VEXDREN-2710 file (C-alpha; in Angstrom, 1 decimal):
% VEXDREN-2710
k/r/px/py/pz
1/MET/47.5/-24.0/-220.8
2/PRO/51.1/-23.2/-220.4
3/ILE/53.6/-25.7/-221.6
4/ALA/56.0/-27.1/-219.0
5/SER/59.7/-26.7/-219.6
6/ASN/61.9/-29.8/-220.0
7/ALA/63.4/-29.1/-216.5
8/SER/59.9/-29.1/-215.0
9/ILE/59.0/-32.3/-216.8
10/LYS/62.2/-33.9/-215.5
11/GLY/61.3/-32.7/-212.0
12/ILE/57.8/-34.1/-212.2
13/ILE/59.1/-37.4/-213.5
14/GLY/61.7/-37.5/-210.6
15/VAL/59.1/-36.9/-208.0
16/ALA/56.8/-39.5/-209.5
17/PHE/59.7/-42.0/-209.6
18/CYS/60.6/-41.3/-206.0
19/PHE/56.9/-41.8/-205.0
20/ALA/56.7/-45.0/-206.9
21/SER/59.9/-46.2/-205.3
22/THR/58.6/-45.4/-201.9
23/LEU/55.5/-47.5/-202.7
24/CYS/57.6/-50.4/-203.8
25/VAL/59.8/-50.2/-200.7
26/CYS/56.7/-50.1/-198.5
27/ALA/55.2/-53.1/-200.4
28/ASP/58.5/-55.0/-200.1
29/PHE/58.7/-54.4/-196.4
30/ARG/55.2/-55.4/-195.5
31/THR/55.0/-58.1/-192.8
32/PRO/55.5/-61.3/-194.8
33/ASP/52.5/-63.6/-194.9
34/PHE/53.2/-67.2/-193.7
35/GLN/51.0/-69.0/-196.2
36/GLN/51.9/-66.9/-199.2
37/ASP/55.6/-66.1/-198.5
38/ILE/57.1/-68.5/-196.0
39/LEU/55.5/-71.9/-196.5
40/PRO/56.7/-72.1/-200.2
41/LEU/60.3/-71.4/-199.1
42/LEU/60.0/-74.2/-196.5
43/GLU/58.7/-76.6/-199.1
44/THR/61.6/-75.7/-201.5
45/TYR/64.5/-75.7/-199.1
46/CYS/63.6/-77.4/-195.8
47/PHE/61.1/-80.2/-196.3
48/GLU/63.6/-82.7/-197.8
49/CYS/65.6/-82.8/-194.6
50/HIS/63.0/-81.7/-192.1
51/GLY/59.8/-83.2/-193.3
52/ASP/57.8/-86.4/-193.1
53/LYS/60.5/-88.5/-194.8
54/LYS/63.4/-87.2/-192.8
55/ILE/63.4/-85.4/-189.5
56/LYS/67.0/-84.3/-189.0
57/GLY/67.7/-82.8/-185.6
58/GLY/64.1/-83.6/-184.5
59/VAL/62.8/-80.6/-186.5
60/ASN/59.8/-81.2/-188.7
61/PHE/58.7/-78.2/-190.7
62/VAL/55.7/-80.1/-192.1
63/GLU/54.2/-79.7/-188.6
64/MET/54.4/-75.9/-189.0
65/THR/51.9/-75.4/-191.9
66/THR/50.2/-72.4/-190.2
67/GLU/51.5/-69.3/-188.4
68/ALA/49.9/-70.5/-185.2
69/LYS/51.6/-73.9/-185.4
70/ALA/54.9/-72.2/-186.2
71/GLN/54.6/-70.2/-183.0
72/LEU/54.4/-73.4/-180.9
73/HIS/57.9/-74.3/-182.4
74/TYR/59.5/-71.0/-181.8
75/LYS/62.7/-72.5/-180.5
76/ASP/63.2/-74.5/-183.7
77/TRP/62.7/-71.3/-185.6
78/GLU/65.2/-69.5/-183.4
79/ASN/67.8/-72.1/-184.2
80/ALA/67.0/-72.1/-187.9
81/ILE/67.3/-68.4/-188.2
82/GLN/70.7/-68.5/-186.4
83/ALA/71.8/-71.3/-188.8
84/LEU/70.6/-69.2/-191.8
85/HIS/72.4/-66.1/-190.5
86/ALA/75.7/-68.1/-190.2
87/GLY/75.3/-69.7/-193.6
88/GLU/75.2/-73.1/-192.0
89/MET/71.9/-74.1/-193.5
90/PRO/70.9/-75.4/-195.9
91/PRO/74.0/-77.6/-196.2
92/ASP/76.4/-76.8/-199.0
93/ALA/75.3/-79.7/-201.2
94/ALA/71.7/-78.6/-201.1
95/GLU/69.9/-76.0/-203.2
96/GLN/70.6/-72.6/-201.7
97/PRO/68.0/-69.8/-201.1
98/LYS/68.6/-66.4/-202.7
99/ALA/69.7/-63.5/-200.4
100/SER/66.2/-61.9/-200.8
101/GLU/64.6/-65.2/-199.6
102/VAL/66.8/-65.4/-196.6
103/ASP/66.0/-61.8/-195.8
104/LEU/62.3/-62.6/-196.1
105/LEU/62.5/-65.5/-193.6
106/LYS/64.5/-63.3/-191.2
107/ARG/62.0/-60.5/-191.4
108/TRP/59.0/-62.8/-190.9
109/TYR/60.7/-64.4/-187.8
110/GLN/61.6/-60.9/-186.4
111/GLU/58.3/-59.3/-187.0
112/VAL/56.0/-62.2/-186.2
113/LEU/57.8/-64.4/-183.7
114/VAL/59.6/-61.6/-181.9
115/GLU/58.1/-58.2/-182.3
116/GLN/54.4/-59.1/-182.5
117/VAL/54.5/-61.5/-179.6
118/ILE/52.8/-59.9/-176.5
119/ALA/53.9/-61.1/-173.1
120/LYS/51.1/-62.9/-171.2
121/PRO/50.9/-65.4/-168.4
122/ALA/50.5/-69.1/-169.0
123/LEU/47.5/-71.2/-168.2
124/PHE/47.6/-72.5/-164.6
125/GLN/48.6/-76.1/-164.4
126/SER/48.4/-78.0/-161.2
127/ARG/51.5/-80.0/-160.3
128/ARG/52.5/-82.4/-157.6
129/LEU/55.3/-81.6/-155.2
130/SER/58.6/-83.1/-156.4
131/ALA/60.3/-85.6/-154.1
132/GLY/62.7/-83.0/-152.7
133/GLU/59.9/-80.4/-152.2
134/TYR/57.7/-83.0/-150.5
135/ARG/60.5/-84.0/-148.2
136/HIS/61.3/-80.4/-147.2
137/THR/57.6/-79.5/-146.8
138/LEU/56.9/-82.5/-144.6
139/THR/60.0/-81.6/-142.5
140/SER/58.9/-78.0/-142.0
141/LEU/55.4/-79.0/-141.2
142/LEU/56.2/-81.7/-138.6
143/GLY/59.4/-80.3/-137.3
144/PHE/61.7/-83.2/-138.3
145/ASP/62.7/-85.2/-141.3
146/PRO/61.0/-88.7/-141.1
147/GLU/63.8/-91.3/-141.0
148/VAL/64.1/-94.9/-142.1
149/ALA/65.5/-97.4/-139.7
150/ILE/68.6/-98.9/-141.2
151/MET/71.6/-100.9/-140.1
152/GLU/74.6/-98.8/-141.3
153/ALA/78.0/-100.2/-141.5
154/GLU/81.0/-98.1/-140.5
155/GLN/82.4/-95.9/-143.2
156/THR/79.3/-96.4/-145.4
157/GLN/76.9/-93.7/-146.5
158/SER/73.2/-94.6/-146.6
159/GLU/70.2/-92.4/-147.2
160/THR/68.3/-91.9/-143.9
161/SER/65.4/-89.8/-145.3
162/LEU/62.3/-92.0/-145.5
163/VAL/61.0/-89.8/-148.3
164/LEU/64.0/-90.0/-150.5
165/LYS/64.4/-93.7/-149.7
166/LEU/60.9/-94.6/-150.8
167/LEU/59.9/-92.1/-153.5
168/PRO/61.4/-92.6/-156.9
169/ASP/63.5/-89.8/-158.5
170/ASP/61.3/-87.4/-160.5
171/PRO/62.1/-87.7/-164.2
172/PRO/62.8/-84.3/-165.9
173/GLY/59.7/-82.7/-167.4
174/GLU/59.5/-80.9/-170.7
175/SER/61.6/-78.1/-169.2
176/GLY/64.4/-80.5/-168.4
177/PHE/64.0/-79.9/-164.7
178/GLN/62.7/-82.4/-162.1
179/ASN/60.3/-79.9/-160.4
180/ASP/58.3/-79.9/-163.7
181/THR/55.8/-82.6/-162.7
182/HIS/52.7/-81.3/-164.6
183/LYS/52.4/-84.4/-166.8
184/GLN/53.4/-87.0/-164.2
185/PRO/50.4/-89.0/-163.0
186/LEU/49.8/-89.9/-159.4
187/THR/50.0/-93.7/-159.8
188/SER/48.6/-96.3/-157.4
189/GLY/52.2/-97.3/-156.5
190/LEU/53.1/-93.7/-155.7
191/TRP/49.9/-93.3/-153.7
192/ASP/50.9/-96.3/-151.6
193/GLN/54.3/-94.8/-150.9
194/TYR/52.7/-91.5/-149.8
195/ALA/50.4/-93.5/-147.5
196/TYR/53.4/-95.5/-145.9
197/ILE/55.4/-92.3/-145.4
198/THR/52.5/-90.5/-143.8
199/ASP/51.7/-93.3/-141.4
200/SER/55.4/-93.7/-140.5
201/ALA/55.8/-89.9/-140.0
202/LEU/52.7/-89.7/-137.8
203/ASN/54.0/-92.6/-135.6
204/GLN/57.4/-90.8/-135.3
205/LEU/55.5/-87.6/-134.5
206/GLN/53.7/-89.3/-131.6
207/ASP/56.9/-91.0/-130.4
208/ARG/58.8/-87.7/-130.4
209/GLY/56.2/-86.1/-128.1
210/SER/55.4/-83.3/-130.5
211/PRO/53.6/-80.2/-129.1
212/ILE/50.6/-80.9/-131.2
213/TRP/50.1/-84.2/-129.4
214/GLN/50.8/-82.7/-126.0
215/LYS/48.4/-79.8/-126.4
216/THR/45.6/-81.6/-128.3
217/LEU/45.4/-84.6/-126.0
218/GLN/45.1/-82.7/-122.7
219/TYR/41.8/-84.4/-121.7
220/PRO/39.5/-85.2/-120.1
221/TRP/37.6/-82.1/-120.9
222/LYS/34.5/-80.9/-119.1
223/ASN/32.4/-81.3/-122.3
224/PRO/32.9/-81.6/-126.1
225/GLU/32.4/-77.8/-126.6
226/GLU/35.4/-77.1/-124.3
227/ALA/37.5/-79.6/-126.3
228/ILE/36.5/-78.1/-129.6
229/LYS/37.4/-74.6/-128.4
230/HIS/40.8/-76.0/-127.2
231/ILE/41.6/-78.1/-130.3
232/THR/40.3/-75.8/-133.1
233/PRO/43.1/-73.3/-133.1
234/LEU/45.7/-76.0/-133.3
235/PHE/44.1/-77.6/-136.3
236/GLN/43.6/-74.3/-138.0
237/SER/47.3/-73.7/-137.7
238/PHE/48.2/-77.2/-138.9
239/GLN/45.8/-77.0/-141.9
240/ARG/46.9/-73.5/-142.7
241/ARG/50.5/-74.5/-142.9
242/ALA/49.8/-77.8/-144.7
243/TYR/47.6/-76.2/-147.4
244/ARG/49.9/-73.1/-147.5
245/ARG/46.8/-70.8/-147.0
246/PRO/44.0/-70.2/-144.5
247/VAL/41.1/-72.7/-144.5
248/PRO/37.5/-72.2/-143.6
249/LEU/36.8/-72.2/-139.9
250/ASP/34.1/-74.9/-140.4
251/ASP/36.7/-77.4/-141.6
252/SER/38.9/-77.0/-138.5
253/GLU/35.8/-77.1/-136.2
254/HIS/34.7/-80.4/-137.8
255/LEU/38.1/-82.0/-137.4
256/ALA/38.3/-80.8/-133.8
257/SER/34.8/-82.1/-133.0
258/THR/35.6/-85.5/-134.5
259/ILE/38.6/-85.9/-132.2
260/ALA/36.9/-84.4/-129.1
261/ARG/34.0/-86.9/-129.4
262/ALA/36.2/-89.9/-130.2
263/SER/36.6/-92.8/-127.7
264/ASN/40.2/-93.0/-128.7
265/PRO/41.5/-89.4/-129.3
266/VAL/45.0/-90.6/-130.3
267/ALA/43.6/-92.8/-133.1
268/ALA/41.2/-90.0/-134.1
269/LEU/44.0/-87.4/-134.2
270/LYS/46.2/-89.7/-136.4
271/LYS/43.3/-90.3/-138.8
272/GLU/42.5/-86.6/-139.2
273/LEU/46.1/-85.6/-139.7
274/ARG/46.5/-88.4/-142.2
275/VAL/43.5/-87.0/-144.2
276/ILE/45.3/-83.6/-144.4
277/LEU/48.7/-85.1/-145.4
278/MET/47.1/-87.3/-148.1
279/SER/44.9/-84.6/-149.5
280/PRO/45.4/-83.0/-152.9
281/PRO/45.8/-79.4/-151.5
282/PHE/48.9/-80.7/-149.6
283/LEU/50.4/-82.9/-152.3
284/TYR/49.7/-80.4/-155.1
285/ARG/50.4/-76.8/-155.6
286/GLY/48.0/-74.0/-156.3
287/LEU/44.7/-76.0/-156.1
288/LEU/43.1/-73.5/-153.7
289/MET/44.2/-70.3/-155.5
290/ASP/41.4/-67.8/-155.3
291/VAL/41.4/-65.6/-158.4
292/THR/39.1/-64.5/-161.2
293/ARG/38.9/-67.2/-163.9
294/ASP/39.6/-67.2/-167.6
295/LYS/41.6/-64.0/-167.8
296/PRO/45.1/-62.8/-167.0
297/VAL/45.3/-61.9/-163.3
298/LEU/47.9/-61.5/-160.5
299/VAL/48.2/-64.7/-158.6
300/ASP/46.9/-64.3/-155.0
301/ASP/49.3/-63.5/-152.3
302/PHE/49.4/-67.0/-150.9
303/GLU/50.2/-68.5/-154.3
304/LEU/52.9/-65.9/-154.8
305/ALA/54.4/-66.8/-151.4
306/GLU/54.3/-70.5/-152.4
307/ARG/55.9/-69.8/-155.8
308/LEU/58.6/-67.8/-154.1
309/SER/59.4/-70.3/-151.4
310/TYR/59.5/-73.3/-153.7
311/PHE/61.7/-71.4/-156.2
312/LEU/64.3/-70.3/-153.6
313/TRP/64.0/-72.9/-150.9
314/GLN/62.2/-76.0/-152.4
315/ASP/60.0/-75.7/-149.3
316/MET/56.7/-74.3/-148.0
317/PRO/56.5/-70.6/-147.1
318/ASP/57.8/-69.6/-143.6
319/GLU/55.8/-67.6/-141.1
320/ARG/57.0/-64.2/-142.4
321/LEU/55.7/-65.0/-145.9
322/PHE/52.4/-66.2/-144.4
323/GLN/52.0/-63.0/-142.5
324/LEU/52.7/-60.8/-145.5
325/ALA/50.3/-62.9/-147.7
326/GLU/47.5/-62.6/-145.1
327/GLN/48.0/-58.8/-145.0
328/GLY/47.9/-58.7/-148.8
329/LEU/51.3/-57.0/-149.0
330/LEU/53.5/-59.5/-150.9
331/HIS/52.8/-58.1/-154.4
332/ARG/54.2/-54.7/-153.4
333/LYS/57.5/-54.4/-155.2
334/THR/59.6/-53.1/-152.3
335/ILE/58.3/-55.7/-150.0
336/LEU/58.7/-58.5/-152.5
337/GLU/62.3/-57.4/-153.2
338/LYS/63.1/-57.3/-149.5
339/GLN/61.7/-60.8/-149.0
340/ILE/63.8/-62.2/-151.9
341/GLN/66.9/-60.7/-150.4
342/ARG/66.0/-62.1/-147.0
343/MET/65.4/-65.6/-148.4
344/LEU/68.6/-65.7/-150.5
345/LYS/70.5/-65.0/-147.3
346/ASP/68.8/-67.9/-145.5
347/ILE/70.7/-71.2/-145.4
348/LYS/67.8/-72.9/-147.2
349/SER/68.7/-71.0/-150.4
350/ARG/71.5/-73.5/-150.9
351/ARG/68.8/-75.8/-152.2
352/LEU/68.3/-73.4/-155.1
353/SER/72.0/-73.5/-155.8
354/GLU/72.2/-77.3/-155.6
355/GLY/68.9/-78.1/-157.4
356/PHE/69.3/-75.7/-160.3
357/THR/73.1/-76.1/-160.8
358/THR/72.9/-79.9/-160.7
359/GLN/70.2/-80.1/-163.3
360/TRP/71.2/-77.2/-165.5
361/LEU/74.8/-78.3/-165.8
362/GLY/74.0/-82.1/-165.9
363/LEU/76.1/-82.8/-162.8
364/GLY/74.3/-86.1/-162.3
365/ALA/76.6/-87.6/-164.9
366/MET/79.4/-87.5/-162.3
367/ASP/77.7/-90.1/-160.2
368/SER/78.7/-92.8/-162.7
369/PHE/82.5/-92.4/-163.1
370/ALA/83.8/-92.3/-159.5
371/ARG/81.6/-94.8/-157.6
372/LYS/84.7/-96.6/-156.2
373/GLN/85.9/-93.3/-154.7
374/LEU/82.8/-91.8/-153.3
375/PRO/84.4/-88.8/-151.4
376/LEU/86.2/-87.8/-154.6
377/ALA/82.9/-88.0/-156.6
378/VAL/81.2/-85.9/-154.0
379/SER/84.0/-83.3/-154.1
380/LEU/83.9/-83.1/-157.9
381/LYS/80.1/-82.7/-157.9
382/THR/79.9/-80.2/-155.1
383/GLN/82.6/-77.9/-156.3
384/PRO/80.5/-76.3/-159.1
385/ILE/77.5/-76.1/-156.7
386/GLU/79.6/-74.3/-154.1
387/PHE/80.9/-71.9/-156.8
388/VAL/77.4/-71.1/-158.1
389/HIS/76.1/-70.6/-154.6
390/TYR/78.9/-68.1/-154.0
391/LEU/78.0/-66.3/-157.2
392/ILE/74.3/-66.1/-156.0
393/HIS/75.0/-65.3/-152.3
394/GLU/77.5/-62.5/-153.1
395/ASN/75.6/-61.3/-156.2
396/ARG/78.6/-61.6/-158.4
397/PRO/78.4/-60.6/-162.1
398/LEU/76.7/-63.2/-164.2
399/LEU/79.6/-63.8/-166.5
400/GLU/81.9/-64.7/-163.7
401/LEU/80.5/-68.1/-164.3
402/ILE/83.0/-68.3/-167.2
403/ASP/86.1/-66.8/-165.5
404/SER/86.7/-66.0/-161.9
405/ARG/89.7/-65.8/-159.5
406/ILE/87.6/-67.4/-156.8
407/THR/87.0/-71.1/-156.6
408/PHE/86.2/-73.8/-153.9
409/THR/88.2/-76.9/-153.3
410/ASN/89.3/-79.4/-150.7
411/PRO/92.1/-81.9/-150.1
412/HIS/90.6/-84.4/-152.5
413/LEU/91.0/-81.9/-155.4
414/ALA/94.1/-80.1/-154.1
415/LYS/96.5/-81.6/-156.7
416/HIS/94.7/-79.6/-159.4
417/TYR/95.6/-76.2/-157.8
418/ALA/99.4/-76.0/-157.6
419/GLU/100.6/-73.5/-155.0
420/ASP/97.1/-72.2/-154.4
421/ARG/96.4/-75.5/-152.5
422/LYS/98.2/-73.9/-149.5
423/GLN/95.0/-71.9/-148.9
424/ILE/93.0/-75.0/-148.3
425/ALA/91.9/-75.5/-144.7
426/SER/94.1/-78.0/-142.9
427/TYR/92.6/-81.4/-142.5
428/ARG/93.7/-84.4/-140.5
429/LYS/92.1/-87.7/-141.2
430/ALA/90.6/-89.3/-138.1
431/ARG/92.1/-92.5/-136.9
432/GLY/90.5/-95.6/-138.4
433/ILE/88.7/-93.6/-141.1
434/GLU/89.8/-94.4/-144.7
435/LEU/87.5/-92.2/-146.7
436/GLU/85.7/-89.1/-145.6
437/ASN/83.8/-86.2/-147.2
438/ILE/85.5/-82.9/-146.6
439/ALA/84.0/-79.4/-146.9
440/HIS/85.3/-77.1/-149.6
441/THR/87.5/-74.1/-148.8
442/ARG/87.1/-70.8/-150.7
443/ILE/90.5/-69.9/-152.3
444/GLU/91.8/-67.2/-154.6
445/LEU/93.5/-68.4/-157.8
446/ARG/96.9/-66.7/-157.7
447/HIS/99.2/-69.3/-159.1
448/THR/96.8/-71.4/-161.2
449/PRO/96.0/-69.4/-164.3
450/HIS/94.7/-72.4/-166.2
451/ARG/91.8/-72.7/-163.7
452/GLY/89.0/-70.3/-163.0
453/GLY/85.3/-70.5/-163.8
454/ILE/83.0/-73.4/-164.5
455/LEU/84.7/-74.7/-167.7
456/THR/88.0/-75.8/-166.0
457/MET/86.6/-77.5/-162.9
458/PRO/88.0/-81.0/-162.8
459/GLY/84.5/-82.7/-162.4
460/ILE/83.1/-80.8/-165.4
461/LEU/86.1/-81.9/-167.5
462/ALA/86.1/-85.5/-166.2
463/MET/82.4/-86.1/-167.0
464/ASN/83.0/-84.7/-170.5
465/ARG/86.0/-86.6/-171.7
466/GLY/87.3/-85.6/-175.1
467/PRO/86.9/-82.5/-177.3
468/ILE/83.6/-83.5/-178.7
469/LEU/81.8/-84.0/-175.4
470/ARG/83.4/-80.9/-174.0
471/GLY/82.5/-78.7/-176.9
472/ASN/79.0/-80.0/-177.1
473/TRP/78.5/-79.5/-173.4
474/ILE/79.6/-75.8/-173.7
475/LEU/77.3/-75.3/-176.6
476/GLU/74.2/-76.8/-175.0
477/ARG/74.6/-76.0/-171.3
478/ILE/76.3/-72.6/-171.4
479/LEU/75.4/-71.1/-174.8
480/GLY/72.0/-72.8/-175.3
481/ASP/72.8/-74.0/-178.8
482/HIS/71.2/-77.4/-179.3
483/LEU/72.6/-79.6/-182.1
484/PRO/71.0/-82.5/-183.9
485/ASP/72.1/-86.0/-183.0
486/PRO/75.1/-87.3/-185.0
487/PRO/74.5/-89.9/-187.8
488/ALA/74.2/-93.5/-186.6
489/ASN/77.0/-94.6/-188.9
490/ILE/79.5/-91.9/-187.9
491/GLY/82.2/-94.4/-186.8
492/GLN/85.3/-93.8/-184.6
493/VAL/88.4/-91.8/-185.0
494/GLN/91.0/-94.1/-186.4
495/PRO/94.3/-94.7/-184.6
496/ASN/97.6/-93.8/-186.1
497/SER/98.8/-96.2/-188.8
498/GLN/102.3/-97.7/-188.5
499/GLY/104.9/-95.0/-188.7
500/LYS/102.5/-92.1/-188.3
501/HIS/102.5/-89.8/-185.3
502/LEU/99.5/-87.6/-185.9
503/SER/97.9/-85.9/-182.9
504/PHE/94.3/-86.7/-182.1
505/ARG/93.3/-83.3/-183.6
506/GLU/95.0/-84.1/-186.9
507/ARG/93.4/-87.6/-187.0
508/PHE/90.0/-86.1/-186.1
509/SER/90.3/-83.6/-189.0
510/LEU/90.4/-86.6/-191.3
511/HIS/87.5/-88.2/-189.6
512/ARG/85.2/-85.2/-189.9
513/ALA/86.0/-84.5/-193.6
514/ASN/82.4/-85.4/-194.5
515/PRO/80.8/-82.1/-195.5
516/SER/77.5/-83.1/-193.8
517/CYS/79.4/-83.2/-190.5
518/ALA/80.8/-79.7/-190.8
519/PHE/77.6/-77.9/-189.6
520/CYS/77.9/-79.3/-186.1
521/HIS/81.7/-79.7/-185.9
522/ASP/82.4/-76.1/-186.9
523/LYS/80.6/-75.2/-183.6
524/ILE/81.8/-78.0/-181.4
525/ASP/85.5/-78.4/-182.4
526/PRO/86.9/-75.0/-181.5
527/LEU/85.3/-75.1/-178.1
528/GLY/86.3/-78.7/-177.3
529/PHE/89.9/-78.6/-178.6
530/ALA/90.5/-75.4/-176.6
531/LEU/90.3/-77.8/-173.6
532/GLN/92.7/-80.4/-174.9
533/ASP/95.2/-79.3/-172.2
534/TYR/93.2/-81.2/-169.7
535/ASN/93.2/-85.0/-169.4
536/ASP/90.3/-87.4/-168.8
537/GLN/90.5/-86.9/-165.1
538/GLY/90.4/-83.1/-165.4
539/GLY/94.1/-82.7/-164.7
540/TYR/96.1/-80.0/-166.5
541/GLN/98.5/-81.6/-169.0
542/PRO/99.6/-79.2/-171.7
543/TRP/101.7/-81.6/-173.7
544/ALA/101.1/-84.5/-176.0
545/LYS/101.5/-88.2/-175.3
546/LEU/103.0/-89.8/-178.3
547/PRO/104.1/-93.4/-178.9
548/GLY/107.9/-94.0/-178.9
549/LYS/110.1/-97.1/-178.7
550/GLY/109.1/-99.5/-176.1
551/LYS/106.9/-97.8/-173.5
552/ASP/105.0/-94.7/-174.3
553/ARG/106.9/-91.5/-173.6
554/LEU/105.7/-88.0/-172.8
555/THR/106.9/-85.2/-175.0
556/ARG/106.9/-81.5/-174.0
557/THR/105.4/-80.6/-177.4
558/PRO/102.5/-78.1/-176.6
559/ILE/99.0/-79.2/-177.7
560/ASP/97.3/-77.1/-180.3
561/THR/94.4/-75.4/-178.5
562/SER/93.8/-72.7/-181.1
563/GLY/90.5/-72.3/-182.9
564/LYS/88.1/-70.1/-184.8
565/LEU/84.4/-69.5/-183.9
566/PRO/81.8/-69.8/-186.6
567/SER/81.3/-66.0/-186.3
568/GLY/85.0/-65.5/-187.3
569/GLU/86.8/-64.7/-184.1
570/THR/90.0/-66.6/-183.5
571/PHE/91.9/-67.6/-180.3
572/GLU/95.1/-69.3/-179.4
573/ASN/94.2/-70.9/-176.1
574/LEU/91.5/-71.3/-173.5
575/ILE/92.3/-68.0/-171.8
576/GLN/91.6/-66.1/-175.0
577/LEU/88.5/-68.3/-175.7
578/LYS/87.0/-67.4/-172.3
579/LYS/87.5/-63.7/-173.1
580/LEU/85.6/-64.2/-176.3
581/LEU/82.8/-66.0/-174.5
582/ILE/82.5/-63.1/-172.1
583/THR/82.6/-60.3/-174.7
584/VAL/81.3/-61.7/-178.0
585/LYS/79.0/-64.4/-176.6
586/GLY/78.1/-62.7/-173.3
587/ASP/74.6/-61.7/-174.3
588/GLN/73.9/-65.2/-175.6
589/ILE/75.1/-66.8/-172.3
590/ILE/73.0/-64.4/-170.2
591/HIS/70.0/-65.0/-172.4
592/HIS/70.3/-68.8/-172.1
593/LEU/70.9/-68.5/-168.3
594/THR/67.8/-66.4/-168.0
595/GLU/65.7/-68.9/-169.9
596/GLN/67.0/-71.8/-167.8
597/LEU/66.5/-70.1/-164.5
598/MET/63.0/-68.8/-165.4
599/SER/62.0/-72.3/-166.5
600/TYR/63.3/-73.7/-163.3
601/ALA/61.4/-71.0/-161.3
602/LEU/58.1/-71.6/-163.2
603/CYS/58.5/-75.4/-163.1
604/ARG/57.6/-75.7/-166.8
605/LYS/58.8/-75.3/-170.3
606/LEU/58.8/-71.7/-171.6
607/GLU/56.4/-70.7/-174.3
608/ILE/56.6/-68.1/-176.9
609/TRP/54.7/-65.5/-174.8
610/ASP/57.4/-65.8/-172.1
611/GLN/60.1/-64.7/-174.5
612/PRO/59.3/-60.9/-174.3
613/SER/60.0/-61.2/-170.5
614/VAL/63.1/-63.2/-171.1
615/ARG/64.5/-60.7/-173.6
616/ARG/63.7/-57.7/-171.4
617/ILE/65.4/-59.3/-168.4
618/SER/68.4/-60.7/-170.2
619/GLN/69.1/-57.5/-172.0
620/ALA/68.9/-55.4/-168.9
621/MET/71.1/-57.8/-167.0
622/HIS/73.7/-57.7/-169.8
623/GLU/73.7/-53.9/-170.1
624/GLU/73.9/-53.3/-166.4
625/GLN/76.5/-56.1/-165.8
626/ALA/74.1/-57.3/-163.1
627/GLY/74.7/-60.1/-160.6
628/TRP/73.1/-63.5/-160.0
629/ALA/70.9/-62.3/-157.2
630/ASP/69.7/-59.5/-159.4
631/LEU/68.6/-62.0/-162.1
632/ILE/66.8/-64.2/-159.5
633/SER/65.0/-61.1/-158.2
634/GLU/63.9/-60.0/-161.7
635/ILE/62.6/-63.4/-162.5
636/ALA/60.6/-63.6/-159.2
637/MET/59.0/-60.2/-160.0
638/SER/58.4/-60.9/-163.7
639/LEU/55.0/-61.2/-165.4
640/PRO/55.2/-65.0/-165.9
641/PHE/56.0/-65.6/-162.2
642/THR/53.4/-63.2/-160.7
643/GLN/50.5/-63.7/-163.1
644/THR/48.4/-66.6/-164.3
645/ILE/45.3/-67.6/-166.2
646/VAL/43.1/-70.0/-164.3
647/THR/40.5/-71.8/-166.5
648/SER/37.0/-72.6/-165.3
649/VAL/37.9/-76.2/-165.6
650/LYS/41.1/-77.1/-163.8
651/PRO/43.8/-78.6/-166.0
652/GLU/44.5/-82.3/-165.6
END
């Protein structure tokens, strides 16, 4: 056997070493096992603050002892990985994981909770119409909005809708939206309210001389068979619209027969219409969906029409949607796209702008701080709604939410817009009227550089007074970064001691010196203090108010609005911050907006298997610099919206 040379031996050793190294690399980069690799790290670094003894920020890792349970808390994992990546967790005083351990956690999250998750539809859950949906559906079905009889004093505003007057506000569901009614039971009290509304609406229907009364009660008939032939098509049409899909002919014939044979047709008609309006298929959505059970399937065309109409209009499908559903055409992409475009142009699409914007941005908080000046409160609240409706209606780029040269305002808010107020439509108060709601005018911001976008609207600023509330609002509502609640004993920012003239920001820096506070305040403070040029009423005031001798005096000393984001970017003022939000944080803003809008469209909390669809849509929207209508269209054509899994036993 020939003897290998030293060079050959070295080459063989080198090849073997490379092969062994490759094996090591492959072993190191196997998908981490939750029980073997991840759970021990949680026990070492996380359980002390996020376990059974302490549950900071509402996160309890003890509940995530298996990979399947961890998947149910994917949002907590998403936030945890972001905190790890930024070096914000564990806190500085706690034991720190090694770099290799952090990498292991990140790899497990990426490979298991991101890459291995397969998009699939959610289990179908029946849900009751929300109060607003019920009102609009009843109005479309009957042809009028049932009203309540009230004595209204001059210059007062009272709710005239019988539905909104009697039905309680729907509490937000797990998704945070009021149309998420899955887990809200139909109580006996609520049932009584439905019964009263139905009886009152039917009485009003009769009093108004509705065509259904005129045509149905054209008797005497020659015989019951003639009456049934006459009445059946009318009831078929009413039931079809009430149940949002065709009903068996036998049902309509039975109802028509009951009325035709009754001694008092009016009473019989009311009774049968009442049965329809109090039935589960009317009060609930999707109960009659006809699809294969226990596997992922496309929702049927009538369910798709219903999902689309309640998403965009908060209302039942119109006749065009019914026709396309009956023809089995609504699932065709080109037809569905065309219907979405048509519906967004309809005046009823304002309900999407109002419902989504109010709940997503938390505009309900404005109702509490301007009760004594109702028209002002209405103006402050409707301004962001008008702005978002403009973004949707004209399909403006998604990130114009943050900065735009277009806004909407009226004389109640004119003082905030300097010379641009000249563009506001002229208004003359009617004689004898002290307070009046006034429509907004679209204006272009030419002389008001400190306004523009949602962040600087007076109502948004006024409902979030101070840098902490403002910074936290931007984090949660715009960026989707949810922070834990502050400690109960955090205390207040102390006032200046005698002889001191520290600004609020300087005094606050002393207040937040506690290292345990830094995790949240490093995120909150830069955003909130960038808005310190705006006072508690949302007015622009770029100077400090400092105590002097005698009365307080205003100085022209500029307020420090500079800051540094946790990711390292710095800015000097709000204008620079908005540019950073659009460029550096643009993908995060679009991702969060996609999540919120999809959750609103689906009327439920998103699950981990929805995330592949969210990521696909948000990434495409960001890369294409797409508009608001584009995003709405993509959501309405997405897998979670158009597919479902209906179990053999209907969910409760």
